[in-house]
PyMOL Python script that loads the backbone (N, CA, C, O; Angstrom):
from pymol import cmd

cmd.read_pdbstr("""\
ATOM      1  N   MET A   1      94.901 -32.933-126.273  1.00  0.00           N
ATOM      2  CA  MET A   1      95.798 -33.108-127.419  1.00  0.00           C
ATOM      3  C   MET A   1      95.070 -33.485-128.827  1.00  0.00           C
ATOM      4  O   MET A   1      95.371 -32.999-129.917  1.00  0.00           O
ATOM      5  N   LEU A   2      94.236 -34.272-128.628  1.00  0.00           N
ATOM      6  CA  LEU A   2      93.745 -34.510-129.857  1.00  0.00           C
ATOM      7  C   LEU A   2      92.739 -33.447-130.481  1.00  0.00           C
ATOM      8  O   LEU A   2      92.522 -33.557-131.688  1.00  0.00           O
ATOM      9  N   ALA A   3      92.281 -32.714-129.974  1.00  0.00           N
ATOM     10  CA  ALA A   3      91.440 -31.809-130.337  1.00  0.00           C
ATOM     11  C   ALA A   3      92.049 -30.308-130.974  1.00  0.00           C
ATOM     12  O   ALA A   3      91.463 -29.474-131.664  1.00  0.00           O
ATOM     13  N   GLN A   4      93.270 -30.320-130.524  1.00  0.00           N
ATOM     14  CA  GLN A   4      94.335 -29.473-131.118  1.00  0.00           C
ATOM     15  C   GLN A   4      94.163 -29.027-132.327  1.00  0.00           C
ATOM     16  O   GLN A   4      93.891 -30.008-133.019  1.00  0.00           O
ATOM     17  N   PRO A   5      94.173 -28.035-132.992  1.00  0.00           N
ATOM     18  CA  PRO A   5      94.337 -27.840-134.438  1.00  0.00           C
ATOM     19  C   PRO A   5      95.779 -28.222-135.163  1.00  0.00           C
ATOM     20  O   PRO A   5      95.925 -28.639-136.313  1.00  0.00           O
ATOM     21  N   HIS A   6      96.839 -27.955-134.135  1.00  0.00           N
ATOM     22  CA  HIS A   6      98.383 -28.217-134.780  1.00  0.00           C
ATOM     23  C   HIS A   6      98.208 -29.927-134.700  1.00  0.00           C
ATOM     24  O   HIS A   6      98.598 -30.664-135.606  1.00  0.00           O
ATOM     25  N   PHE A   7      97.667 -30.326-133.671  1.00  0.00           N
ATOM     26  CA  PHE A   7      97.890 -32.366-133.874  1.00  0.00           C
ATOM     27  C   PHE A   7      97.176 -32.653-135.204  1.00  0.00           C
ATOM     28  O   PHE A   7      97.551 -33.520-135.994  1.00  0.00           O
ATOM     29  N   ARG A   8      96.010 -31.773-135.402  1.00  0.00           N
ATOM     30  CA  ARG A   8      95.328 -32.387-136.577  1.00  0.00           C
ATOM     31  C   ARG A   8      95.915 -32.324-137.541  1.00  0.00           C
ATOM     32  O   ARG A   8      95.914 -33.342-138.233  1.00  0.00           O
ATOM     33  N   ALA A   9      96.823 -30.898-138.124  1.00  0.00           N
ATOM     34  CA  ALA A   9      97.428 -30.545-139.137  1.00  0.00           C
ATOM     35  C   ALA A   9      98.645 -31.455-139.466  1.00  0.00           C
ATOM     36  O   ALA A   9      98.907 -31.927-140.573  1.00  0.00           O
ATOM     37  N   CYS A  10      99.463 -31.645-138.114  1.00  0.00           N
ATOM     38  CA  CYS A  10     100.438 -32.578-138.121  1.00  0.00           C
ATOM     39  C   CYS A  10     100.156 -34.322-138.568  1.00  0.00           C
ATOM     40  O   CYS A  10     100.994 -34.968-139.197  1.00  0.00           O
ATOM     41  N   TYR A  11      98.998 -34.816-138.164  1.00  0.00           N
ATOM     42  CA  TYR A  11      98.385 -35.784-138.312  1.00  0.00           C
ATOM     43  C   TYR A  11      97.977 -35.640-139.782  1.00  0.00           C
ATOM     44  O   TYR A  11      98.458 -36.603-140.380  1.00  0.00           O
ATOM     45  N   ASP A  12      97.521 -35.112-140.341  1.00  0.00           N
ATOM     46  CA  ASP A  12      96.968 -35.290-141.853  1.00  0.00           C
ATOM     47  C   ASP A  12      98.268 -35.338-142.650  1.00  0.00           C
ATOM     48  O   ASP A  12      98.493 -36.309-143.372  1.00  0.00           O
ATOM     49  N   PHE A  13      99.298 -34.131-142.528  1.00  0.00           N
ATOM     50  CA  PHE A  13     100.709 -34.363-143.011  1.00  0.00           C
ATOM     51  C   PHE A  13     101.435 -35.661-143.094  1.00  0.00           C
ATOM     52  O   PHE A  13     102.013 -36.096-144.090  1.00  0.00           O
ATOM     53  N   PHE A  14     101.309 -36.383-141.599  1.00  0.00           N
ATOM     54  CA  PHE A  14     101.875 -37.532-141.747  1.00  0.00           C
ATOM     55  C   PHE A  14     100.840 -38.687-142.294  1.00  0.00           C
ATOM     56  O   PHE A  14     101.278 -39.827-142.453  1.00  0.00           O
ATOM     57  N   ALA A  15      99.888 -38.477-142.492  1.00  0.00           N
ATOM     58  CA  ALA A  15      99.030 -39.445-143.149  1.00  0.00           C
ATOM     59  C   ALA A  15      99.134 -39.554-144.798  1.00  0.00           C
ATOM     60  O   ALA A  15      99.008 -40.512-145.561  1.00  0.00           O
ATOM     61  N   LEU A  16      99.423 -38.125-145.016  1.00  0.00           N
ATOM     62  CA  LEU A  16      99.840 -37.962-146.530  1.00  0.00           C
ATOM     63  C   LEU A  16     101.073 -38.498-146.991  1.00  0.00           C
ATOM     64  O   LEU A  16     101.329 -38.965-148.101  1.00  0.00           O
ATOM     65  N   ARG A  17     102.074 -38.325-145.626  1.00  0.00           N
ATOM     66  CA  ARG A  17     103.259 -38.906-146.296  1.00  0.00           C
ATOM     67  C   ARG A  17     103.520 -40.372-145.945  1.00  0.00           C
ATOM     68  O   ARG A  17     104.673 -40.787-146.067  1.00  0.00           O
ATOM     69  N   ALA A  18     102.499 -41.241-145.495  1.00  0.00           N
ATOM     70  CA  ALA A  18     102.355 -42.466-145.012  1.00  0.00           C
ATOM     71  C   ALA A  18     101.714 -42.724-146.793  1.00  0.00           C
ATOM     72  O   ALA A  18     102.453 -43.322-147.575  1.00  0.00           O
ATOM     73  N   GLU A  19     100.888 -42.421-147.079  1.00  0.00           N
ATOM     74  CA  GLU A  19     100.372 -42.502-148.811  1.00  0.00           C
ATOM     75  C   GLU A  19     101.214 -42.544-149.294  1.00  0.00           C
ATOM     76  O   GLU A  19     101.492 -43.647-149.766  1.00  0.00           O
ATOM     77  N   ALA A  20     102.085 -41.533-149.491  1.00  0.00           N
ATOM     78  CA  ALA A  20     103.122 -41.508-150.376  1.00  0.00           C
ATOM     79  C   ALA A  20     104.415 -42.456-150.366  1.00  0.00           C
ATOM     80  O   ALA A  20     105.234 -42.642-151.266  1.00  0.00           O
ATOM     81  N   GLY A  21     104.347 -43.038-148.983  1.00  0.00           N
ATOM     82  CA  GLY A  21     105.342 -44.396-148.944  1.00  0.00           C
ATOM     83  C   GLY A  21     106.560 -43.358-148.185  1.00  0.00           C
ATOM     84  O   GLY A  21     107.695 -43.810-148.335  1.00  0.00           O
ATOM     85  N   ASP A  22     106.503 -42.305-147.554  1.00  0.00           N
ATOM     86  CA  ASP A  22     107.553 -41.558-147.109  1.00  0.00           C
ATOM     87  C   ASP A  22     107.560 -41.917-145.290  1.00  0.00           C
ATOM     88  O   ASP A  22     108.390 -41.635-144.426  1.00  0.00           O
ATOM     89  N   ALA A  23     106.432 -42.548-145.231  1.00  0.00           N
ATOM     90  CA  ALA A  23     106.069 -42.849-143.426  1.00  0.00           C
ATOM     91  C   ALA A  23     105.799 -44.050-143.620  1.00  0.00           C
ATOM     92  O   ALA A  23     105.443 -44.599-144.662  1.00  0.00           O
ATOM     93  N   PRO A  24     106.045 -44.663-142.143  1.00  0.00           N
ATOM     94  CA  PRO A  24     105.443 -46.094-142.352  1.00  0.00           C
ATOM     95  C   PRO A  24     103.842 -46.058-142.170  1.00  0.00           C
ATOM     96  O   PRO A  24     103.196 -45.250-141.503  1.00  0.00           O
ATOM     97  N   GLN A  25     103.435 -46.987-142.826  1.00  0.00           N
ATOM     98  CA  GLN A  25     101.781 -47.244-142.924  1.00  0.00           C
ATOM     99  C   GLN A  25     101.207 -47.357-141.480  1.00  0.00           C
ATOM    100  O   GLN A  25     100.261 -46.805-140.918  1.00  0.00           O
ATOM    101  N   GLU A  26     102.268 -48.415-141.029  1.00  0.00           N
ATOM    102  CA  GLU A  26     101.284 -48.869-139.865  1.00  0.00           C
ATOM    103  C   GLU A  26     100.946 -48.036-138.456  1.00  0.00           C
ATOM    104  O   GLU A  26     100.153 -48.373-137.577  1.00  0.00           O
ATOM    105  N   VAL A  27     101.979 -46.577-138.521  1.00  0.00           N
ATOM    106  CA  VAL A  27     102.061 -45.556-137.650  1.00  0.00           C
ATOM    107  C   VAL A  27     100.973 -44.956-138.011  1.00  0.00           C
ATOM    108  O   VAL A  27     100.141 -44.554-137.198  1.00  0.00           O
ATOM    109  N   ALA A  28     100.892 -44.863-138.961  1.00  0.00           N
ATOM    110  CA  ALA A  28      99.856 -43.971-140.027  1.00  0.00           C
ATOM    111  C   ALA A  28      98.202 -44.624-139.260  1.00  0.00           C
ATOM    112  O   ALA A  28      97.408 -43.925-138.630  1.00  0.00           O
ATOM    113  N   TYR A  29      98.093 -45.712-139.479  1.00  0.00           N
ATOM    114  CA  TYR A  29      97.047 -46.633-139.228  1.00  0.00           C
ATOM    115  C   TYR A  29      96.621 -46.543-137.480  1.00  0.00           C
ATOM    116  O   TYR A  29      95.529 -46.272-136.983  1.00  0.00           O
ATOM    117  N   TRP A  30      97.842 -46.859-136.852  1.00  0.00           N
ATOM    118  CA  TRP A  30      97.818 -46.733-134.940  1.00  0.00           C
ATOM    119  C   TRP A  30      97.061 -45.281-134.858  1.00  0.00           C
ATOM    120  O   TRP A  30      95.941 -45.171-134.358  1.00  0.00           O
ATOM    121  N   TRP A  31      97.895 -44.031-135.477  1.00  0.00           N
ATOM    122  CA  TRP A  31      97.147 -42.769-135.040  1.00  0.00           C
ATOM    123  C   TRP A  31      95.660 -42.660-135.260  1.00  0.00           C
ATOM    124  O   TRP A  31      94.820 -42.292-134.437  1.00  0.00           O
ATOM    125  N   SER A  32      95.470 -43.050-136.534  1.00  0.00           N
ATOM    126  CA  SER A  32      93.901 -43.115-136.733  1.00  0.00           C
ATOM    127  C   SER A  32      92.994 -44.278-135.655  1.00  0.00           C
ATOM    128  O   SER A  32      91.886 -44.144-135.136  1.00  0.00           O
ATOM    129  N   ARG A  33      93.632 -45.023-135.613  1.00  0.00           N
ATOM    130  CA  ARG A  33      92.604 -45.681-134.711  1.00  0.00           C
ATOM    131  C   ARG A  33      92.719 -45.164-133.352  1.00  0.00           C
ATOM    132  O   ARG A  33      91.775 -45.330-132.580  1.00  0.00           O
ATOM    133  N   PHE A  34      94.039 -44.402-132.883  1.00  0.00           N
ATOM    134  CA  PHE A  34      93.893 -43.948-131.291  1.00  0.00           C
ATOM    135  C   PHE A  34      93.102 -42.429-131.238  1.00  0.00           C
ATOM    136  O   PHE A  34      92.811 -41.790-130.227  1.00  0.00           O
ATOM    137  N   GLN A  35      92.874 -42.101-132.539  1.00  0.00           N
ATOM    138  CA  GLN A  35      91.722 -41.143-132.658  1.00  0.00           C
ATOM    139  C   GLN A  35      90.467 -40.976-131.824  1.00  0.00           C
ATOM    140  O   GLN A  35      89.988 -40.336-130.888  1.00  0.00           O
ATOM    141  N   ASP A  36      90.129 -42.257-133.020  1.00  0.00           N
ATOM    142  CA  ASP A  36      88.762 -42.777-133.137  1.00  0.00           C
ATOM    143  C   ASP A  36      88.229 -43.824-131.566  1.00  0.00           C
ATOM    144  O   ASP A  36      87.081 -44.250-131.437  1.00  0.00           O
ATOM    145  N   VAL A  37      89.145 -44.014-130.723  1.00  0.00           N
ATOM    146  CA  VAL A  37      88.944 -45.163-129.783  1.00  0.00           C
ATOM    147  C   VAL A  37      88.422 -44.589-128.638  1.00  0.00           C
ATOM    148  O   VAL A  37      88.503 -43.362-128.709  1.00  0.00           O
ATOM    149  N   THR A  38      87.876 -45.017-127.518  1.00  0.00           N
ATOM    150  CA  THR A  38      87.819 -44.661-125.976  1.00  0.00           C
ATOM    151  C   THR A  38      89.014 -44.554-125.678  1.00  0.00           C
ATOM    152  O   THR A  38      90.069 -44.920-126.197  1.00  0.00           O
ATOM    153  N   GLU A  39      88.628 -43.805-124.447  1.00  0.00           N
ATOM    154  CA  GLU A  39      89.664 -43.098-123.633  1.00  0.00           C
ATOM    155  C   GLU A  39      90.105 -44.445-122.917  1.00  0.00           C
ATOM    156  O   GLU A  39      91.279 -44.668-123.211  1.00  0.00           O
ATOM    157  N   ASP A  40      89.631 -45.329-122.161  1.00  0.00           N
ATOM    158  CA  ASP A  40      90.292 -46.561-122.191  1.00  0.00           C
ATOM    159  C   ASP A  40      90.663 -47.402-122.654  1.00  0.00           C
ATOM    160  O   ASP A  40      91.410 -48.214-122.107  1.00  0.00           O
ATOM    161  N   GLU A  41      90.185 -47.474-124.000  1.00  0.00           N
ATOM    162  CA  GLU A  41      91.216 -48.050-125.511  1.00  0.00           C
ATOM    163  C   GLU A  41      92.626 -47.603-125.667  1.00  0.00           C
ATOM    164  O   GLU A  41      93.649 -48.287-125.709  1.00  0.00           O
ATOM    165  N   ARG A  42      92.447 -46.108-125.755  1.00  0.00           N
ATOM    166  CA  ARG A  42      93.566 -45.389-125.713  1.00  0.00           C
ATOM    167  C   ARG A  42      94.688 -45.881-124.684  1.00  0.00           C
ATOM    168  O   ARG A  42      95.823 -46.256-124.979  1.00  0.00           O
ATOM    169  N   GLU A  43      94.204 -45.810-123.604  1.00  0.00           N
ATOM    170  CA  GLU A  43      95.284 -46.577-122.327  1.00  0.00           C
ATOM    171  C   GLU A  43      95.998 -47.686-122.761  1.00  0.00           C
ATOM    172  O   GLU A  43      97.220 -47.797-122.865  1.00  0.00           O
ATOM    173  N   GLU A  44      94.831 -48.774-123.086  1.00  0.00           N
ATOM    174  CA  GLU A  44      95.722 -50.060-123.524  1.00  0.00           C
ATOM    175  C   GLU A  44      96.412 -50.076-124.579  1.00  0.00           C
ATOM    176  O   GLU A  44      97.329 -50.890-124.685  1.00  0.00           O
ATOM    177  N   MET A  45      96.074 -49.039-125.743  1.00  0.00           N
ATOM    178  CA  MET A  45      97.426 -49.055-126.984  1.00  0.00           C
ATOM    179  C   MET A  45      98.684 -48.177-126.276  1.00  0.00           C
ATOM    180  O   MET A  45      99.781 -48.098-126.829  1.00  0.00           O
ATOM    181  N   LEU A  46      98.515 -47.805-125.536  1.00  0.00           N
ATOM    182  CA  LEU A  46     100.194 -46.965-125.207  1.00  0.00           C
ATOM    183  C   LEU A  46     100.872 -48.274-124.254  1.00  0.00           C
ATOM    184  O   LEU A  46     100.407 -49.165-123.543  1.00  0.00           O
ATOM    185  N   LEU A  47     101.952 -47.923-124.597  1.00  0.00           N
ATOM    186  CA  LEU A  47     103.255 -48.778-124.195  1.00  0.00           C
ATOM    187  C   LEU A  47     103.469 -48.923-122.778  1.00  0.00           C
ATOM    188  O   LEU A  47     103.195 -47.743-122.563  1.00  0.00           O
ATOM    189  N   PRO A  48     103.703 -49.329-121.735  1.00  0.00           N
ATOM    190  CA  PRO A  48     103.851 -48.878-120.387  1.00  0.00           C
ATOM    191  C   PRO A  48     105.238 -48.168-120.214  1.00  0.00           C
ATOM    192  O   PRO A  48     106.029 -48.327-121.143  1.00  0.00           O
ATOM    193  N   ASP A  49     105.551 -47.573-119.382  1.00  0.00           N
ATOM    194  CA  ASP A  49     106.936 -47.103-119.116  1.00  0.00           C
ATOM    195  C   ASP A  49     107.606 -47.749-117.858  1.00  0.00           C
ATOM    196  O   ASP A  49     107.743 -47.346-116.703  1.00  0.00           O
ATOM    197  N   ASP A  50     108.025 -49.061-118.591  1.00  0.00           N
ATOM    198  CA  ASP A  50     108.750 -50.322-117.753  1.00  0.00           C
ATOM    199  C   ASP A  50     110.382 -49.801-117.445  1.00  0.00           C
ATOM    200  O   ASP A  50     111.092 -50.452-116.679  1.00  0.00           O
ATOM    201  N   GLN A  51     110.760 -48.858-117.965  1.00  0.00           N
ATOM    202  CA  GLN A  51     112.108 -48.906-118.140  1.00  0.00           C
ATOM    203  C   GLN A  51     112.773 -48.159-117.348  1.00  0.00           C
ATOM    204  O   GLN A  51     112.224 -47.057-117.332  1.00  0.00           O
ATOM    205  N   PRO A  52     113.852 -48.184-116.545  1.00  0.00           N
ATOM    206  CA  PRO A  52     114.391 -47.229-115.314  1.00  0.00           C
ATOM    207  C   PRO A  52     114.819 -45.926-116.054  1.00  0.00           C
ATOM    208  O   PRO A  52     115.310 -45.923-117.183  1.00  0.00           O
ATOM    209  N   LYS A  53     114.614 -44.982-115.407  1.00  0.00           N
ATOM    210  CA  LYS A  53     115.192 -43.814-116.096  1.00  0.00           C
ATOM    211  C   LYS A  53     116.503 -43.538-116.320  1.00  0.00           C
ATOM    212  O   LYS A  53     117.292 -44.167-115.613  1.00  0.00           O
ATOM    213  N   LYS A  54     117.046 -42.616-117.267  1.00  0.00           N
ATOM    214  CA  LYS A  54     118.537 -42.663-117.254  1.00  0.00           C
ATOM    215  C   LYS A  54     118.692 -41.505-116.572  1.00  0.00           C
ATOM    216  O   LYS A  54     117.871 -40.600-116.419  1.00  0.00           O
ATOM    217  N   LYS A  55     119.968 -41.611-116.113  1.00  0.00           N
ATOM    218  CA  LYS A  55     120.227 -40.377-115.266  1.00  0.00           C
ATOM    219  C   LYS A  55     120.696 -39.289-116.121  1.00  0.00           C
ATOM    220  O   LYS A  55     121.427 -39.558-117.073  1.00  0.00           O
ATOM    221  N   ARG A  56     120.324 -38.012-115.859  1.00  0.00           N
ATOM    222  CA  ARG A  56     121.278 -37.016-116.563  1.00  0.00           C
ATOM    223  C   ARG A  56     122.813 -36.761-116.286  1.00  0.00           C
ATOM    224  O   ARG A  56     123.028 -36.440-115.117  1.00  0.00           O
ATOM    225  N   ARG A  57     123.818 -36.825-117.017  1.00  0.00           N
ATOM    226  CA  ARG A  57     125.092 -36.352-116.523  1.00  0.00           C
ATOM    227  C   ARG A  57     125.023 -34.815-116.293  1.00  0.00           C
ATOM    228  O   ARG A  57     124.394 -34.251-117.189  1.00  0.00           O
ATOM    229  N   ARG A  58     125.450 -34.086-115.436  1.00  0.00           N
ATOM    230  CA  ARG A  58     125.655 -32.715-115.483  1.00  0.00           C
ATOM    231  C   ARG A  58     126.960 -32.382-115.765  1.00  0.00           C
ATOM    232  O   ARG A  58     127.979 -32.962-115.391  1.00  0.00           O
ATOM    233  N   ARG A  59     126.833 -31.275-116.544  1.00  0.00           N
ATOM    234  CA  ARG A  59     128.497 -30.741-117.350  1.00  0.00           C
ATOM    235  C   ARG A  59     129.230 -29.859-115.669  1.00  0.00           C
ATOM    236  O   ARG A  59     128.801 -29.150-114.758  1.00  0.00           O
ATOM    237  N   SER A  60     130.373 -30.419-116.040  1.00  0.00           N
ATOM    238  CA  SER A  60     131.029 -29.485-115.111  1.00  0.00           C
ATOM    239  C   SER A  60     131.144 -27.990-115.215  1.00  0.00           C
ATOM    240  O   SER A  60     131.422 -27.327-116.215  1.00  0.00           O
ATOM    241  N   LYS A  61     130.873 -27.575-113.967  1.00  0.00           N
ATOM    242  CA  LYS A  61     131.253 -25.852-114.576  1.00  0.00           C
ATOM    243  C   LYS A  61     132.629 -25.520-114.471  1.00  0.00           C
ATOM    244  O   LYS A  61     133.475 -26.072-113.767  1.00  0.00           O
ATOM    245  N   ARG A  62     132.778 -24.463-115.321  1.00  0.00           N
ATOM    246  CA  ARG A  62     134.106 -24.107-115.647  1.00  0.00           C
ATOM    247  C   ARG A  62     134.195 -22.782-115.336  1.00  0.00           C
ATOM    248  O   ARG A  62     133.229 -22.020-115.311  1.00  0.00           O
ATOM    249  N   GLY A  63     135.603 -22.412-115.040  1.00  0.00           N
ATOM    250  CA  GLY A  63     135.862 -21.074-114.354  1.00  0.00           C
ATOM    251  C   GLY A  63     135.529 -20.015-115.328  1.00  0.00           C
ATOM    252  O   GLY A  63     135.822 -20.243-116.501  1.00  0.00           O
ATOM    253  N   ALA A  64     134.803 -18.575-114.946  1.00  0.00           N
ATOM    254  CA  ALA A  64     134.538 -17.798-115.961  1.00  0.00           C
ATOM    255  C   ALA A  64     135.712 -17.216-117.027  1.00  0.00           C
ATOM    256  O   ALA A  64     135.368 -16.666-118.073  1.00  0.00           O
ATOM    257  N   GLY A  65     137.069 -17.382-116.677  1.00  0.00           N
ATOM    258  CA  GLY A  65     137.971 -16.995-117.202  1.00  0.00           C
ATOM    259  C   GLY A  65     138.846 -17.962-118.034  1.00  0.00           C
ATOM    260  O   GLY A  65     139.679 -17.657-118.887  1.00  0.00           O
ATOM    261  N   LYS A  66     138.493 -19.158-117.619  1.00  0.00           N
ATOM    262  CA  LYS A  66     139.082 -20.675-118.578  1.00  0.00           C
ATOM    263  C   LYS A  66     139.107 -20.457-119.864  1.00  0.00           C
ATOM    264  O   LYS A  66     140.194 -20.565-120.432  1.00  0.00           O
ATOM    265  N   PRO A  67     137.981 -20.118-120.590  1.00  0.00           N
ATOM    266  CA  PRO A  67     138.026 -20.144-121.896  1.00  0.00           C
ATOM    267  C   PRO A  67     138.909 -19.308-122.539  1.00  0.00           C
ATOM    268  O   PRO A  67     139.797 -19.684-123.304  1.00  0.00           O
ATOM    269  N   GLN A  68     138.615 -17.952-122.166  1.00  0.00           N
ATOM    270  CA  GLN A  68     139.555 -16.724-122.857  1.00  0.00           C
ATOM    271  C   GLN A  68     140.793 -16.833-122.509  1.00  0.00           C
ATOM    272  O   GLN A  68     141.582 -16.218-123.226  1.00  0.00           O
ATOM    273  N   GLU A  69     141.381 -17.632-121.323  1.00  0.00           N
ATOM    274  CA  GLU A  69     142.642 -17.368-121.547  1.00  0.00           C
ATOM    275  C   GLU A  69     143.268 -18.616-122.029  1.00  0.00           C
ATOM    276  O   GLU A  69     144.496 -18.657-122.095  1.00  0.00           O
ATOM    277  N   ASN A  70     142.604 -19.572-122.351  1.00  0.00           N
ATOM    278  CA  ASN A  70     143.000 -20.669-123.226  1.00  0.00           C
ATOM    279  C   ASN A  70     143.133 -20.231-124.694  1.00  0.00           C
ATOM    280  O   ASN A  70     143.925 -20.612-125.556  1.00  0.00           O
ATOM    281  N   ALA A  71     142.313 -19.484-124.732  1.00  0.00           N
ATOM    282  CA  ALA A  71     142.030 -18.836-126.376  1.00  0.00           C
ATOM    283  C   ALA A  71     143.281 -17.731-126.543  1.00  0.00           C
ATOM    284  O   ALA A  71     143.951 -17.522-127.554  1.00  0.00           O
ATOM    285  N   ALA A  72     143.380 -17.110-125.271  1.00  0.00           N
ATOM    286  CA  ALA A  72     144.746 -16.006-125.457  1.00  0.00           C
ATOM    287  C   ALA A  72     145.949 -16.859-125.932  1.00  0.00           C
ATOM    288  O   ALA A  72     146.491 -16.763-127.032  1.00  0.00           O
ATOM    289  N   GLN A  73     146.346 -17.877-124.735  1.00  0.00           N
ATOM    290  CA  GLN A  73     147.527 -18.566-124.954  1.00  0.00           C
ATOM    291  C   GLN A  73     147.598 -19.094-126.344  1.00  0.00           C
ATOM    292  O   GLN A  73     148.659 -19.065-126.967  1.00  0.00           O
ATOM    293  N   GLY A  74     146.021 -19.784-127.068  1.00  0.00           N
ATOM    294  CA  GLY A  74     146.245 -20.311-128.407  1.00  0.00           C
ATOM    295  C   GLY A  74     146.813 -19.167-129.539  1.00  0.00           C
ATOM    296  O   GLY A  74     147.678 -19.318-130.403  1.00  0.00           O
ATOM    297  N   ALA A  75     146.155 -18.202-129.269  1.00  0.00           N
ATOM    298  CA  ALA A  75     146.416 -16.993-130.186  1.00  0.00           C
ATOM    299  C   ALA A  75     147.991 -16.764-130.101  1.00  0.00           C
ATOM    300  O   ALA A  75     148.594 -16.623-131.165  1.00  0.00           O
ATOM    301  N   ALA A  76     148.644 -16.721-128.985  1.00  0.00           N
ATOM    302  CA  ALA A  76     149.789 -16.067-128.897  1.00  0.00           C
ATOM    303  C   ALA A  76     151.033 -17.152-129.263  1.00  0.00           C
ATOM    304  O   ALA A  76     152.178 -16.865-129.613  1.00  0.00           O
ATOM    305  N   SER A  77     150.518 -18.307-129.094  1.00  0.00           N
ATOM    306  CA  SER A  77     151.413 -19.591-129.599  1.00  0.00           C
ATOM    307  C   SER A  77     151.166 -19.641-131.286  1.00  0.00           C
ATOM    308  O   SER A  77     151.875 -20.244-132.091  1.00  0.00           O
ATOM    309  N   ASP A  78     150.161 -18.970-131.532  1.00  0.00           N
ATOM    310  CA  ASP A  78     150.137 -19.130-132.918  1.00  0.00           C
ATOM    311  C   ASP A  78     150.963 -18.157-133.737  1.00  0.00           C
ATOM    312  O   ASP A  78     151.384 -18.333-134.881  1.00  0.00           O
ATOM    313  N   ALA A  79     151.130 -17.040-132.910  1.00  0.00           N
ATOM    314  CA  ALA A  79     151.740 -15.570-133.113  1.00  0.00           C
ATOM    315  C   ALA A  79     153.304 -15.930-133.204  1.00  0.00           C
ATOM    316  O   ALA A  79     154.112 -15.376-133.949  1.00  0.00           O
ATOM    317  N   ASP A  80     153.529 -16.814-132.431  1.00  0.00           N
ATOM    318  CA  ASP A  80     155.132 -17.207-131.901  1.00  0.00           C
ATOM    319  C   ASP A  80     155.239 -18.331-133.296  1.00  0.00           C
ATOM    320  O   ASP A  80     155.961 -18.141-134.275  1.00  0.00           O
ATOM    321  N   SER A  81     154.776 -18.933-133.189  1.00  0.00           N
ATOM    322  CA  SER A  81     155.038 -19.979-134.585  1.00  0.00           C
ATOM    323  C   SER A  81     154.757 -19.048-135.918  1.00  0.00           C
ATOM    324  O   SER A  81     155.366 -19.477-136.898  1.00  0.00           O
ATOM    325  N   ALA A  82     154.273 -18.324-136.073  1.00  0.00           N
ATOM    326  CA  ALA A  82     154.260 -17.654-137.347  1.00  0.00           C
ATOM    327  C   ALA A  82     155.322 -16.550-137.779  1.00  0.00           C
ATOM    328  O   ALA A  82     155.709 -16.111-138.861  1.00  0.00           O
ATOM    329  N   HIS A  83     155.651 -16.273-136.292  1.00  0.00           N
ATOM    330  CA  HIS A  83     157.047 -15.229-136.137  1.00  0.00           C
ATOM    331  C   HIS A  83     158.305 -16.359-136.182  1.00  0.00           C
ATOM    332  O   HIS A  83     159.438 -16.000-136.500  1.00  0.00           O
ATOM    333  N   ASP A  84     158.045 -17.522-135.890  1.00  0.00           N
ATOM    334  CA  ASP A  84     159.160 -18.421-136.302  1.00  0.00           C
ATOM    335  C   ASP A  84     159.551 -18.992-137.654  1.00  0.00           C
ATOM    336  O   ASP A  84     160.675 -19.383-137.972  1.00  0.00           O
ATOM    337  N   ASN A  85     158.322 -18.978-138.492  1.00  0.00           N
ATOM    338  CA  ASN A  85     158.253 -19.420-139.501  1.00  0.00           C
ATOM    339  C   ASN A  85     158.775 -18.337-140.553  1.00  0.00           C
ATOM    340  O   ASN A  85     158.562 -18.618-141.733  1.00  0.00           O
ATOM    341  N   GLU A  86     159.376 -17.236-140.303  1.00  0.00           N
ATOM    342  CA  GLU A  86     159.642 -16.058-141.253  1.00  0.00           C
ATOM    343  C   GLU A  86     161.074 -16.175-141.374  1.00  0.00           C
ATOM    344  O   GLU A  86     161.701 -15.383-142.078  1.00  0.00           O
TER     345      GLU A  86
END
""", "prot")
cmd.dss("prot")
cmd.show_as("cartoon", "prot")
cmd.util.cbc("prot")
cmd.orient("prot")
């Protein structure tokens, strides 16, 4: 990842933002150091993933015609309301 040109471009931009005060200086320093250390030191710099994984909620499947039927009913009731107001 560190050898990718896109990473380097993003890092350089982030470092410039940190110098300008638009990004945390500590984070820019961490990334600078992360690039310069050995693989073992990088492993030590990373936080362990101790938190339990969040379960993803699945969306319920809707019938294919239901949204269109509801829209059609809404349009019909709007037309009735407009007709009543005349």
